[in-house]
DRENNUSE-392984 format. One line per 4 residues: their letters; for each residue x, y, z of N, C-alpha, C, O. Coordinates in Angstrom, 1 decimal. Layout:
% residues N
A> X Y Z X Y Z X Y Z X Y Z ~ ...
% end
This chain:
% residues 225
MLIP> 45.2 -187.1 -22.7 46.6 -186.5 -22.6 47.5 -187.4 -23.4 47.5 -188.7 -23.3 ~ 48.3 -186.7 -24.1 49.4 -187.4 -24.7 50.6 -187.7 -23.8 51.3 -186.8 -23.3 ~ 50.8 -189.0 -23.8 52.0 -189.6 -23.1 53.2 -189.6 -23.8 53.1 -190.2 -24.9 ~ 54.4 -189.0 -23.5 55.5 -189.1 -24.3 56.2 -190.5 -24.1 56.1 -191.2 -23.1
DRAG> 56.9 -190.8 -25.2 57.7 -192.1 -25.3 59.0 -192.3 -24.4 59.6 -193.4 -24.2 ~ 59.2 -191.0 -23.7 60.4 -191.0 -22.9 60.4 -189.8 -21.8 60.0 -188.7 -22.2 ~ 60.9 -190.0 -20.7 60.8 -189.1 -19.6 62.0 -189.0 -18.5 62.7 -190.0 -18.3 ~ 62.3 -187.8 -17.8 63.2 -187.8 -17.0 62.7 -188.6 -16.0 61.5 -188.9 -15.9
VMIL> 63.7 -189.1 -15.2 63.4 -190.1 -14.0 64.0 -189.4 -12.7 65.2 -189.3 -12.6 ~ 63.4 -189.2 -11.7 63.9 -189.0 -10.5 63.7 -190.1 -9.3 62.6 -190.5 -9.0 ~ 64.7 -190.4 -8.8 64.5 -191.7 -7.9 64.9 -191.3 -6.4 66.0 -190.7 -6.1 ~ 63.8 -191.6 -5.5 63.8 -191.5 -4.5 63.7 -192.7 -3.6 63.2 -193.8 -4.0
GEAT> 64.2 -192.6 -2.4 64.3 -193.9 -1.4 63.0 -194.3 -0.6 62.7 -195.5 -0.5 ~ 62.3 -193.2 -0.2 61.0 -193.7 0.5 59.9 -193.1 -0.2 58.9 -193.8 -0.2 ~ 59.7 -192.0 -0.6 58.5 -191.3 -1.1 58.0 -192.0 -2.2 58.8 -192.4 -3.1 ~ 56.5 -192.2 -2.3 56.0 -192.9 -3.4 54.8 -192.0 -3.9 54.1 -191.4 -3.1
LFPQ> 54.6 -192.1 -5.2 53.6 -191.2 -5.8 52.6 -192.1 -6.5 52.9 -192.9 -7.4 ~ 51.5 -192.0 -6.0 50.3 -192.9 -6.6 49.6 -191.9 -7.9 49.6 -190.7 -7.9 ~ 49.1 -192.7 -8.8 48.4 -192.1 -9.8 47.1 -191.0 -9.2 46.5 -191.4 -8.3 ~ 46.9 -190.0 -9.7 45.9 -189.0 -9.2 46.3 -188.5 -7.6 45.5 -187.8 -7.0
AMLP> 47.3 -188.8 -7.1 47.6 -188.3 -5.7 48.6 -187.2 -5.9 49.2 -187.1 -7.0 ~ 48.8 -186.1 -4.9 49.7 -185.1 -5.0 50.6 -185.3 -4.1 50.4 -185.7 -3.0 ~ 52.0 -184.8 -4.6 53.0 -184.8 -3.7 54.1 -183.7 -3.7 54.8 -183.6 -4.6 ~ 54.1 -183.0 -2.6 55.2 -182.2 -2.5 56.5 -182.4 -2.6 56.9 -183.3 -2.0
LFIF> 57.3 -181.7 -3.4 58.8 -182.2 -3.5 59.8 -180.8 -3.5 59.5 -179.9 -4.2 ~ 60.7 -180.8 -2.8 62.0 -179.7 -2.7 63.0 -180.2 -3.6 63.7 -181.1 -3.3 ~ 63.3 -179.6 -4.9 64.2 -179.8 -5.8 65.4 -178.9 -5.7 65.4 -177.7 -6.0 ~ 66.6 -179.7 -5.2 67.8 -178.9 -4.9 69.1 -179.4 -5.6 70.0 -178.7 -5.9
EPRY> 69.0 -180.8 -5.8 70.3 -181.4 -6.8 70.4 -180.7 -8.1 69.4 -180.6 -8.7 ~ 71.5 -180.2 -8.5 71.8 -179.8 -10.0 71.2 -180.6 -11.0 70.7 -179.9 -11.9 ~ 71.1 -181.9 -11.1 70.6 -182.6 -12.0 69.0 -182.5 -12.1 68.4 -182.1 -13.1 ~ 68.5 -182.6 -11.0 67.1 -182.5 -11.0 66.5 -181.2 -11.2 65.4 -181.0 -11.6
RTML> 67.4 -180.2 -10.8 67.0 -178.8 -11.2 67.0 -178.6 -12.8 66.1 -178.1 -13.4 ~ 68.1 -179.2 -13.4 68.0 -179.1 -14.9 66.7 -180.0 -15.5 66.1 -179.7 -16.5 ~ 66.5 -181.1 -14.9 65.3 -181.8 -15.3 64.0 -181.1 -15.2 63.1 -181.0 -16.1 ~ 64.0 -180.6 -14.1 62.8 -179.5 -13.7 62.5 -178.5 -14.8 61.4 -178.2 -15.3
TDSL> 63.8 -178.0 -15.2 63.7 -176.9 -16.3 63.2 -177.3 -17.6 62.4 -176.8 -18.3 ~ 63.9 -178.4 -17.9 63.1 -179.1 -19.0 62.0 -179.4 -19.4 61.4 -179.2 -20.5 ~ 61.6 -180.0 -18.1 60.1 -180.4 -17.8 59.2 -179.1 -18.2 58.4 -179.1 -19.1 ~ 59.3 -178.1 -17.5 58.6 -177.0 -17.6 58.5 -176.3 -18.7 57.5 -175.5 -18.9
ESHR> 59.6 -176.4 -19.5 59.5 -175.8 -20.9 59.1 -176.8 -22.2 59.2 -176.5 -23.4 ~ 58.5 -178.0 -21.7 57.9 -179.0 -22.6 56.6 -179.5 -21.9 55.8 -178.7 -21.6 ~ 56.5 -180.5 -21.6 55.2 -181.1 -21.2 54.9 -181.1 -19.7 53.8 -181.5 -19.2 ~ 55.8 -180.6 -19.0 55.8 -180.6 -17.5 55.7 -182.0 -16.8 55.1 -182.1 -15.7
LFCL> 56.1 -182.8 -17.3 56.0 -184.3 -16.9 57.5 -184.9 -16.4 58.4 -184.8 -17.2 ~ 57.5 -185.5 -15.6 58.7 -186.6 -15.2 58.2 -187.6 -14.4 57.1 -187.6 -13.9 ~ 59.1 -188.6 -14.3 58.9 -189.9 -13.4 59.4 -189.7 -12.3 60.4 -189.0 -12.1 ~ 58.6 -190.3 -11.3 59.2 -190.5 -9.8 59.2 -191.8 -9.8 58.3 -192.4 -10.3
AVQR> 60.3 -192.6 -9.2 60.6 -194.0 -9.2 61.1 -194.2 -7.7 61.5 -193.2 -7.0 ~ 61.1 -195.4 -7.4 61.4 -195.8 -5.9 62.9 -196.5 -6.1 63.1 -197.1 -7.1 ~ 63.8 -196.3 -5.1 65.0 -197.0 -5.4 64.9 -198.5 -5.1 64.1 -198.9 -4.2 ~ 65.6 -199.4 -5.9 65.6 -200.7 -5.5 66.2 -201.2 -4.4 67.4 -201.1 -4.3
VESA> 65.5 -201.7 -3.5 66.4 -202.0 -2.2 67.5 -202.9 -2.0 68.3 -202.8 -1.2 ~ 67.4 -203.9 -3.1 68.3 -204.8 -3.1 69.8 -204.3 -3.8 70.9 -204.9 -3.8 ~ 69.6 -203.2 -4.3 70.7 -202.5 -5.3 71.7 -201.7 -4.5 71.1 -200.9 -3.8 ~ 72.8 -201.5 -4.4 73.7 -200.9 -3.7 73.9 -199.5 -4.5 74.3 -198.5 -3.9
RESP> 73.7 -199.6 -5.9 73.9 -198.3 -6.6 72.5 -197.7 -6.9 71.4 -198.2 -6.8 ~ 72.6 -196.6 -7.3 71.2 -195.8 -7.7 70.5 -196.8 -8.8 71.1 -197.0 -9.9 ~ 69.5 -197.4 -8.5 68.7 -198.2 -9.5 67.1 -198.3 -9.1 66.5 -198.9 -8.2 ~ 66.5 -197.6 -10.2 64.8 -197.5 -9.9 64.2 -198.8 -10.1 64.7 -199.6 -10.9
CRVA> 63.0 -199.0 -9.3 62.3 -199.9 -9.5 61.7 -199.9 -11.1 61.9 -198.9 -11.9 ~ 61.0 -201.1 -11.4 61.0 -201.1 -13.0 59.3 -200.2 -13.0 59.0 -199.5 -14.0 ~ 58.6 -200.3 -12.2 57.5 -199.6 -12.2 57.6 -198.3 -11.4 57.9 -198.3 -10.3 ~ 57.2 -197.3 -12.2 57.3 -195.9 -11.8 56.0 -195.1 -11.7 55.0 -195.8 -11.9
TLGM> 55.8 -193.9 -11.6 54.6 -193.1 -11.8 55.1 -192.0 -12.5 56.1 -191.3 -12.1 ~ 54.3 -191.6 -13.9 54.6 -190.4 -14.3 53.8 -189.3 -13.9 52.5 -189.4 -13.8 ~ 54.4 -188.1 -13.5 53.8 -187.1 -12.7 53.8 -185.8 -13.4 54.7 -185.6 -14.2 ~ 52.8 -185.0 -13.3 52.7 -183.5 -13.9 53.0 -182.5 -12.9 52.3 -182.3 -11.9
VRAC> 54.0 -181.7 -13.1 54.0 -180.5 -12.2 52.9 -179.4 -12.3 52.7 -178.7 -13.2 ~ 52.3 -179.5 -11.2 51.0 -178.7 -10.9 51.3 -177.3 -10.5 50.7 -176.3 -11.0 ~ 52.2 -177.1 -9.7 52.7 -175.7 -9.2 54.4 -175.9 -8.9 54.9 -176.9 -8.5 ~ 54.9 -174.6 -9.1 56.3 -174.6 -8.9 56.7 -173.2 -8.5 56.2 -172.2 -9.0
VRTE> 57.5 -173.2 -7.4 58.0 -171.9 -6.9 59.5 -172.0 -6.8 60.0 -172.9 -6.2 ~ 60.2 -171.1 -7.5 61.8 -171.1 -7.6 62.2 -170.3 -6.5 61.4 -169.3 -6.3 ~ 63.3 -170.5 -5.8 63.9 -169.6 -4.8 65.0 -168.8 -5.5 65.3 -169.1 -6.7 ~ 65.6 -168.0 -4.8 66.8 -167.1 -5.5 68.0 -167.9 -5.4 69.0 -167.4 -5.8
AGTS> 68.1 -169.2 -4.9 69.1 -169.9 -4.8 69.0 -171.0 -5.8 69.8 -171.9 -5.8 ~ 67.8 -171.0 -6.7 67.9 -172.0 -7.7 67.3 -173.3 -7.5 67.2 -174.1 -8.3 ~ 66.8 -173.3 -6.3 66.1 -174.6 -5.8 64.4 -174.3 -6.1 64.0 -173.2 -6.5 ~ 63.6 -175.4 -6.0 62.4 -175.2 -6.2 61.4 -176.0 -5.4 61.7 -177.1 -5.2
NLVL> 60.2 -175.3 -5.0 59.3 -176.1 -4.1 58.1 -176.4 -5.2 57.6 -175.5 -5.9 ~ 57.7 -177.7 -5.3 56.8 -178.0 -6.3 55.8 -179.0 -5.7 56.1 -179.6 -4.7 ~ 54.6 -179.1 -6.4 53.6 -180.1 -6.2 53.5 -180.9 -7.7 53.3 -180.3 -8.7 ~ 53.6 -182.2 -7.5 53.7 -183.2 -8.6 52.4 -184.0 -8.4 52.1 -184.5 -7.3
QGIV> 51.5 -184.2 -9.5 50.4 -184.9 -9.4 50.7 -186.2 -10.1 51.2 -186.1 -11.2 ~ 50.4 -187.3 -9.7 50.5 -188.6 -10.4 49.7 -188.9 -11.6 48.5 -188.6 -11.5 ~ 50.2 -189.3 -12.6 49.1 -189.4 -13.8 48.9 -190.9 -14.2 47.8 -191.3 -14.4 ~ 49.8 -191.5 -14.2 49.7 -192.9 -14.7 50.8 -193.7 -14.2 51.9 -193.1 -14.1
RVRL> 50.7 -195.2 -13.8 51.7 -196.0 -13.8 52.2 -196.4 -15.2 51.6 -196.6 -16.2 ~ 53.9 -196.3 -15.0 54.3 -196.6 -16.2 55.7 -197.6 -15.8 56.3 -197.6 -14.8 ~ 56.0 -198.3 -17.1 57.2 -199.1 -16.8 58.3 -198.6 -17.4 58.1 -198.1 -18.5 ~ 59.4 -198.5 -16.8 60.8 -198.0 -17.3 61.5 -198.9 -18.1 61.9 -199.9 -17.6
GKIV> 61.8 -198.4 -19.4 62.4 -199.3 -20.2 63.9 -199.1 -20.4 64.6 -199.0 -19.4 ~ 64.4 -198.9 -21.6 65.8 -198.6 -21.6 66.3 -197.2 -21.5 65.7 -196.2 -21.9 ~ 67.4 -197.0 -20.9 67.9 -195.8 -20.5 68.3 -195.0 -21.7 69.0 -195.6 -22.5 ~ 68.0 -193.9 -22.1 68.3 -193.1 -23.4 69.2 -191.9 -23.1 69.6 -191.1 -24.0
QTRP> 69.3 -191.7 -21.8 70.2 -190.4 -21.2 70.6 -190.7 -20.0 69.8 -191.2 -19.2 ~ 71.9 -190.3 -19.6 72.6 -190.5 -18.4 72.8 -189.2 -17.8 72.7 -189.0 -16.6 ~ 73.0 -188.2 -18.6 73.6 -186.9 -18.3 72.9 -185.9 -19.1 72.6 -186.2 -20.2 ~ 72.6 -184.6 -18.4 72.8 -184.2 -16.9 71.9 -185.1 -16.0 72.3 -185.3 -14.8
YRKH> 70.8 -185.6 -16.6 70.0 -186.5 -15.5 69.6 -187.7 -16.4 69.8 -187.8 -17.6 ~ 69.0 -188.5 -15.7 68.5 -190.0 -16.2 67.2 -189.9 -17.0 66.2 -189.3 -16.6 ~ 67.2 -190.5 -18.1 65.9 -190.5 -18.9 65.6 -191.8 -19.5 66.4 -192.3 -20.2 ~ 64.5 -192.4 -19.3 64.2 -193.7 -19.9 63.0 -193.6 -20.9 62.2 -192.7 -21.0
LITP> 63.1 -194.8 -21.8 61.8 -195.0 -22.5 60.7 -195.4 -21.3 60.9 -196.0 -20.3 ~ 59.3 -194.9 -21.7 58.4 -195.2 -20.5 57.1 -196.0 -21.6 56.9 -195.7 -22.8 ~ 56.6 -197.0 -21.0 55.4 -197.5 -21.4 54.2 -197.4 -20.5 54.3 -198.0 -19.4 ~ 53.2 -196.6 -20.8 52.1 -196.6 -19.8 51.5 -198.0 -19.4 51.6 -198.9 -20.2
LPLT> 50.9 -198.1 -18.2 50.5 -199.4 -17.8 48.8 -199.2 -17.5 48.4 -198.9 -16.4 ~ 48.1 -199.4 -18.5 46.7 -199.4 -18.2 45.9 -200.3 -17.4 46.2 -201.5 -17.4 ~ 45.0 -200.0 -16.7 44.3 -200.9 -15.7 44.0 -202.3 -16.4 43.7 -202.3 -17.6 ~ 44.1 -203.3 -15.9 43.9 -204.6 -16.2 42.4 -204.9 -16.0 41.8 -204.4 -15.1
KVPD> 42.0 -205.9 -16.9 40.4 -206.6 -16.6 40.7 -208.0 -16.0 41.5 -208.8 -16.5 ~ 39.8 -208.1 -15.0 39.6 -209.3 -14.5 38.0 -209.4 -14.2 37.3 -208.4 -14.5 ~ 37.3 -210.6 -13.8 36.0 -210.8 -13.5 35.4 -209.7 -12.6 36.0 -209.5 -11.5 ~ 34.4 -208.9 -12.7 34.1 -207.9 -12.0 33.8 -208.4 -10.5 34.1 -207.7 -9.5
YLLK> 33.1 -209.6 -10.4 32.6 -210.2 -9.2 33.9 -210.4 -8.2 33.7 -210.2 -7.0 ~ 35.2 -210.7 -8.6 36.3 -210.8 -7.9 36.6 -209.6 -7.2 36.7 -209.5 -6.0 ~ 36.7 -208.5 -8.1 37.0 -207.2 -7.5 36.1 -206.6 -6.7 36.6 -205.9 -5.8 ~ 34.9 -206.7 -6.8 33.7 -206.4 -6.0 33.8 -207.0 -4.5 33.6 -206.3 -3.5
LQVK> 34.2 -208.4 -4.5 34.3 -208.8 -3.3 35.5 -208.3 -2.3 35.4 -208.0 -1.1 ~ 36.7 -208.3 -3.1 37.7 -207.6 -2.7 37.6 -206.3 -2.0 38.0 -206.1 -0.8 ~ 37.0 -205.4 -2.9 36.6 -204.0 -2.5 35.7 -203.9 -1.2 35.8 -203.1 -0.3 ~ 34.7 -204.9 -1.3 33.8 -204.9 -0.2 34.4 -205.3 1.3 33.9 -204.8 2.3
RILK> 35.4 -206.1 1.0 36.0 -206.5 2.4 37.0 -205.4 2.9 37.2 -205.2 4.1 ~ 37.7 -204.6 1.8 38.5 -203.7 2.2 37.8 -202.4 2.7 38.3 -201.6 3.4 ~ 36.4 -202.3 2.3 35.8 -201.1 2.7 35.3 -201.5 4.3 35.1 -200.5 5.0 ~ 35.1 -202.6 4.8 34.9 -202.9 6.0 36.3 -202.5 7.0 36.2 -202.0 8.1
LVGA> 37.4 -202.9 6.5 38.6 -202.4 7.0 38.8 -200.9 7.2 39.4 -200.4 8.2 ~ 38.4 -200.2 6.0 38.6 -198.7 6.0 37.8 -198.3 7.3 38.2 -197.6 8.1 ~ 36.4 -198.7 7.2 35.7 -198.2 8.4 36.1 -198.5 9.7 35.9 -197.8 10.6 ~ 36.6 -199.7 9.8 37.1 -199.9 11.1 38.4 -199.1 11.3 38.6 -198.6 12.4
RLRQ> 39.3 -199.0 10.4 40.4 -198.1 10.6 40.0 -196.8 11.1 40.3 -196.2 12.1 ~ 39.1 -196.3 10.2 38.7 -194.7 10.6 38.0 -194.6 12.0 38.1 -193.5 12.5 ~ 37.3 -195.6 12.6 36.8 -195.5 13.4 37.7 -195.6 14.8 37.2 -195.2 15.8 ~ 38.9 -196.1 14.6 40.0 -196.3 15.6 40.6 -194.9 15.9 40.8 -194.4 17.0
EQPV> 40.9 -194.2 14.6 41.4 -192.8 14.6 41.1 -192.2 13.3 40.5 -192.8 12.4 ~ 41.7 -191.0 13.2 41.7 -190.3 12.1 43.0 -190.0 11.4 43.5 -188.9 11.7 ~ 43.8 -190.9 10.6 44.9 -190.5 10.3 44.9 -189.3 9.2 45.9 -188.7 8.8 ~ 43.8 -189.0 8.6 43.6 -187.9 7.6 42.2 -187.5 7.8 41.3 -188.3 8.1
PLEL> 41.9 -186.0 7.6 40.6 -185.5 7.7 39.5 -186.2 6.9 39.6 -186.5 5.7 ~ 38.3 -186.6 7.6 37.4 -187.3 6.8 36.9 -186.4 5.9 36.3 -187.0 5.0 ~ 36.8 -185.2 5.8 36.4 -184.2 4.8 37.3 -184.4 3.4 36.9 -184.2 2.2 ~ 38.6 -184.8 3.8 39.4 -184.9 2.5 39.3 -186.2 2.0 39.5 -186.3 0.8
IYQL> 39.0 -187.3 2.6 38.7 -188.6 2.1 37.5 -188.6 1.3 37.4 -189.1 0.2 ~ 36.5 -188.0 1.9 35.2 -187.7 1.3 35.3 -186.9 -0.3 34.9 -187.3 -1.3 ~ 35.9 -185.8 -0.1 36.3 -185.1 -1.5 37.0 -185.7 -2.4 36.7 -185.6 -3.6 ~ 38.0 -186.4 -2.0 38.9 -187.1 -2.9 38.2 -188.4 -3.5 38.2 -188.7 -4.7
ASGR> 37.6 -189.1 -2.7 36.5 -190.2 -3.2 35.5 -189.8 -4.2 35.3 -190.4 -5.3 ~ 34.6 -188.8 -3.8 33.6 -188.4 -4.6 33.9 -187.3 -5.7 33.3 -187.3 -6.8 ~ 34.8 -186.4 -5.3 35.1 -185.4 -6.5 34.4 -184.1 -6.0 34.4 -183.1 -6.7 ~ 33.7 -184.1 -4.7 32.8 -182.9 -4.5 33.0 -182.8 -2.9 33.3 -183.7 -2.2
SHEG> 32.8 -181.6 -2.4 32.5 -181.2 -1.0 31.2 -181.6 -0.5 30.2 -181.9 -1.2 ~ 31.3 -181.7 0.9 30.1 -182.2 1.6 29.7 -181.4 2.5 30.5 -180.9 3.4 ~ 28.4 -181.0 2.4 27.5 -180.0 3.3 27.5 -180.6 4.8 27.2 -181.8 5.0 ~ 27.8 -180.0 5.6 27.8 -180.2 7.0 28.9 -181.3 7.6 30.0 -181.3 7.0
VVTV> 28.8 -182.1 8.6 29.7 -182.8 9.2 29.8 -184.1 8.3 28.8 -184.6 7.8 ~ 31.1 -184.7 8.1 31.3 -185.7 7.2 31.7 -186.9 8.4 32.5 -186.7 9.3 ~ 30.9 -188.1 8.2 31.0 -189.2 8.8 31.9 -190.4 8.5 32.4 -190.3 7.4 ~ 32.2 -191.3 9.0 33.0 -192.4 8.5 32.2 -193.1 7.6 32.8 -193.7 6.6
ADCV> 30.8 -193.2 7.8 30.0 -193.9 6.9 29.9 -193.3 5.6 30.0 -194.0 4.6 ~ 29.8 -191.9 5.4 29.8 -191.0 4.4 31.1 -191.5 3.5 30.9 -192.0 2.4 ~ 32.3 -191.4 4.2 33.6 -191.9 3.5 33.5 -193.3 2.9 33.9 -193.5 1.7 ~ 33.1 -194.1 3.7 33.1 -195.6 3.0 32.0 -195.7 1.9 32.2 -196.4 0.9
RELG> 31.0 -195.0 2.0 30.0 -194.9 0.9 30.7 -194.6 -0.3 31.0 -195.5 -1.1 ~ 31.2 -193.3 -0.4 31.8 -192.7 -1.5 32.8 -193.5 -2.0 32.9 -193.7 -3.3 ~ 33.7 -194.1 -1.1 34.9 -194.9 -1.7 34.3 -196.1 -2.4 34.8 -196.5 -3.5 ~ 33.1 -196.6 -1.8 32.5 -197.7 -2.5 32.0 -197.6 -3.9 31.9 -198.6 -4.6
RMDS> 31.7 -196.3 -4.2 31.1 -195.7 -5.4 32.3 -195.6 -6.4 32.0 -195.4 -7.6 ~ 33.4 -195.6 -6.2 34.5 -195.2 -7.0 34.4 -196.3 -8.3 34.2 -197.5 -8.1 ~ 34.5 -195.7 -9.6 34.3 -196.6 -10.7 35.6 -197.7 -10.9 35.5 -198.8 -11.5 ~ 36.5 -197.3 -10.6 37.9 -198.0 -10.6 38.4 -198.9 -9.5 39.0 -198.3 -8.6
PGHF> 38.3 -200.0 -9.5 38.7 -200.7 -8.2 40.4 -200.4 -8.1 40.9 -200.4 -7.0 ~ 41.2 -200.2 -9.2 42.6 -199.8 -9.2 42.8 -198.6 -8.6 43.7 -198.4 -7.7 ~ 41.9 -197.5 -9.0 42.0 -196.1 -8.3 41.6 -196.3 -7.0 42.1 -195.6 -6.1 ~ 40.8 -197.1 -6.5 40.3 -197.1 -5.3 41.4 -197.5 -4.4 41.8 -196.9 -3.4
ADLV> 42.0 -198.6 -4.9 43.2 -199.2 -4.1 44.4 -198.2 -3.9 45.1 -198.2 -2.9 ~ 44.6 -197.4 -4.9 45.7 -196.5 -4.8 45.2 -195.4 -3.9 46.0 -195.0 -3.1 ~ 44.0 -194.9 -3.9 43.6 -193.8 -2.9 43.7 -194.3 -1.4 44.2 -193.6 -0.5 ~ 43.2 -195.6 -1.2 42.9 -195.9 0.2 44.5 -196.2 0.6 44.9 -195.9 1.7
ANLL> 45.3 -196.7 -0.2 46.8 -197.1 0.1 47.6 -195.6 0.5 48.6 -195.5 1.3 ~ 47.1 -194.7 -0.1 47.9 -193.4 -0.1 47.3 -192.6 1.1 48.0 -191.7 1.5 ~ 46.2 -193.0 1.7 45.6 -192.2 2.6 45.8 -192.9 4.0 46.1 -192.2 5.0 ~ 45.8 -194.4 3.9 45.9 -195.1 5.0 47.0 -196.0 5.4 47.0 -196.6 6.5
LPGS> 47.8 -196.0 4.7 49.0 -197.0 4.9 50.4 -196.1 5.1 51.0 -195.6 4.1 ~ 50.7 -196.1 6.2 51.9 -195.1 6.5 53.2 -195.7 6.2 54.1 -194.9 6.1 ~ 53.3 -197.1 6.0 54.6 -197.7 5.8 55.2 -197.5 4.2 54.5 -197.7 3.3 ~ 56.4 -197.1 4.2 56.9 -196.9 2.8 57.1 -198.2 1.9 57.0 -198.2 0.7
LTRK> 57.4 -199.4 2.8 57.4 -200.5 2.0 56.2 -201.2 1.6 56.2 -201.9 0.6 ~ 55.1 -200.9 2.3 53.6 -201.4 1.9 53.3 -200.4 0.7 52.9 -200.9 -0.3 ~ 53.5 -199.3 0.8 52.9 -198.4 -0.4 53.9 -198.7 -1.6 53.3 -198.8 -2.7 ~ 55.1 -199.0 -1.4 55.9 -199.4 -2.7 55.4 -200.7 -3.2 55.3 -200.8 -4.4
LILQ> 55.2 -201.6 -2.4 54.8 -202.8 -3.1 53.3 -202.7 -3.8 53.0 -203.3 -4.9 ~ 52.4 -201.9 -3.2 51.2 -201.6 -3.9 51.5 -200.7 -5.0 50.7 -200.8 -5.9 ~ 52.4 -200.0 -5.1 52.7 -199.2 -6.4 53.2 -200.1 -7.5 53.0 -199.8 -8.7 ~ 54.0 -201.1 -7.1 54.3 -202.0 -8.2 53.6 -203.1 -8.7 54.0 -203.8 -9.6
AVDE> 52.4 -203.2 -8.0 51.3 -204.1 -8.2 50.6 -203.6 -9.4 49.8 -202.8 -9.2 ~ 50.9 -204.0 -10.6 50.4 -203.6 -11.8 48.9 -204.0 -12.1 48.1 -203.3 -12.5 ~ 48.7 -205.3 -11.7 47.5 -206.0 -11.8 46.5 -205.6 -10.5 46.8 -205.7 -9.3 ~ 45.3 -205.1 -11.0 44.3 -204.8 -9.8 43.9 -205.6 -8.7 43.7 -205.3 -7.5
EERL> 43.9 -207.0 -9.1 43.5 -208.1 -8.2 44.6 -208.2 -7.1 44.4 -208.3 -5.9 ~ 45.9 -208.0 -7.6 47.1 -208.3 -6.8 47.3 -207.0 -5.9 47.6 -207.1 -4.7 ~ 47.0 -206.1 -6.5 47.1 -204.6 -5.7 46.0 -204.6 -4.6 46.3 -204.1 -3.5 ~ 44.7 -205.0 -4.7 43.6 -205.3 -3.8 44.1 -206.3 -2.8 43.8 -206.1 -1.6
THLE> 44.8 -207.3 -3.1 45.0 -208.4 -2.3 46.0 -207.7 -1.4 45.7 -207.7 -0.2 ~ 47.0 -207.1 -1.6 48.2 -206.6 -0.9 47.5 -205.5 0.0 47.8 -205.4 1.2 ~ 46.6 -204.7 -0.5 45.9 -203.5 0.3 45.1 -204.1 1.5 45.1 -203.6 2.6 ~ 44.5 -205.3 1.2 43.5 -206.0 2.2 44.4 -206.5 3.5 44.1 -206.3 4.7
VFLG> 45.6 -207.1 3.1 46.5 -207.6 3.9 47.1 -206.6 4.9 47.0 -206.7 6.1 ~ 47.6 -205.5 4.3 48.2 -204.4 5.0 47.4 -203.5 5.8 47.8 -203.1 6.9 ~ 46.3 -203.2 5.3 45.1 -202.5 6.0 44.6 -203.3 7.1 44.4 -202.7 8.1 ~ 44.4 -204.7 7.0 43.9 -205.5 7.9 45.3 -205.4 9.3 45.0 -205.2 10.5
EEVK> 46.4 -205.5 8.9 47.6 -205.3 9.8 47.5 -203.9 10.6 47.7 -203.8 11.9 ~ 47.1 -203.0 9.7 47.1 -201.6 10.5 45.7 -201.4 11.5 45.6 -200.6 12.4 ~ 44.8 -202.3 11.3 43.4 -202.3 12.2 43.8 -203.1 13.4 43.3 -202.9 14.5 ~ 44.6 -204.3 13.1 44.8 -204.9 14.2 45.7 -204.1 15.3 45.5 -204.1 16.5
RGNK> 46.9 -203.5 14.6 47.6 -202.5 15.4 47.0 -201.6 16.3 47.3 -201.4 17.5 ~ 45.9 -200.9 15.6 44.9 -200.1 16.2 44.3 -200.6 17.2 44.1 -199.9 18.2 ~ 43.8 -201.9 17.1 43.0 -202.5 18.1 44.0 -202.7 19.2 43.6 -202.3 20.3 ~ 45.2 -203.2 19.2 46.0 -203.3 20.3 46.3 -202.1 21.0 46.5 -202.0 22.2
GSNA> 46.5 -200.9 20.2 46.7 -199.6 21.0 45.6 -199.2 21.6 45.8 -198.7 22.7 ~ 44.4 -199.3 21.2 43.3 -198.9 22.0 43.0 -199.8 23.3 42.3 -199.4 24.3 ~ 43.5 -201.0 23.1 43.3 -202.0 24.5 44.5 -201.6 25.4 44.4 -202.1 26.6 ~ 45.6 -200.8 25.1 46.7 -200.7 26.0 46.3 -200.1 27.2 45.3 -199.3 27.1
P> 46.8 -200.2 28.4 46.5 -199.6 29.7 47.1 -198.3 29.7 47.0 -197.6 30.6
% end
């Protein structure tokens, strides 16, 4: 896919979009309605960025996700319901347009390379936490986890072991981290930190800590009277 050197940017306070994930959006602000129209008439791409917590005015985090509009339904009122699929992390550069909507220069952020054994050790530890979390409860259907991890449907009943096995077979540790974070981390702050982690080793480290905390909370909940 040809990635443009600039794109419109939508800034949201809470929602995060990971590469390969799908996010439903409701577009109602005039500026974003214009951005959507321009996007649909060209490459169908725009960026979704998270608002900087420390900034009082509208200001996006430097790392955002370039997404593609996969489906869009417009209403008679001019608003739109759409599904945005994350394509790649990008670094937002210079602002090249402010009206009618914000547009930045963008630079795709490819996956970084570190020694395989380090990533494999991290992934192995995280897979144990995934299994523990899914045995506590099922925050998302096991069938969905299996399909997203493997790219295919499963015949018969999907078990936790099936999901863990297919997650462990994913080729990219970075994509593995994104998928697990998207499915099993409920907090917007934790998801935001993982999205901002360009380095795969750092991303996996954050995921291991945050998922471990979710497992501990789940254990406390199951022991409650």
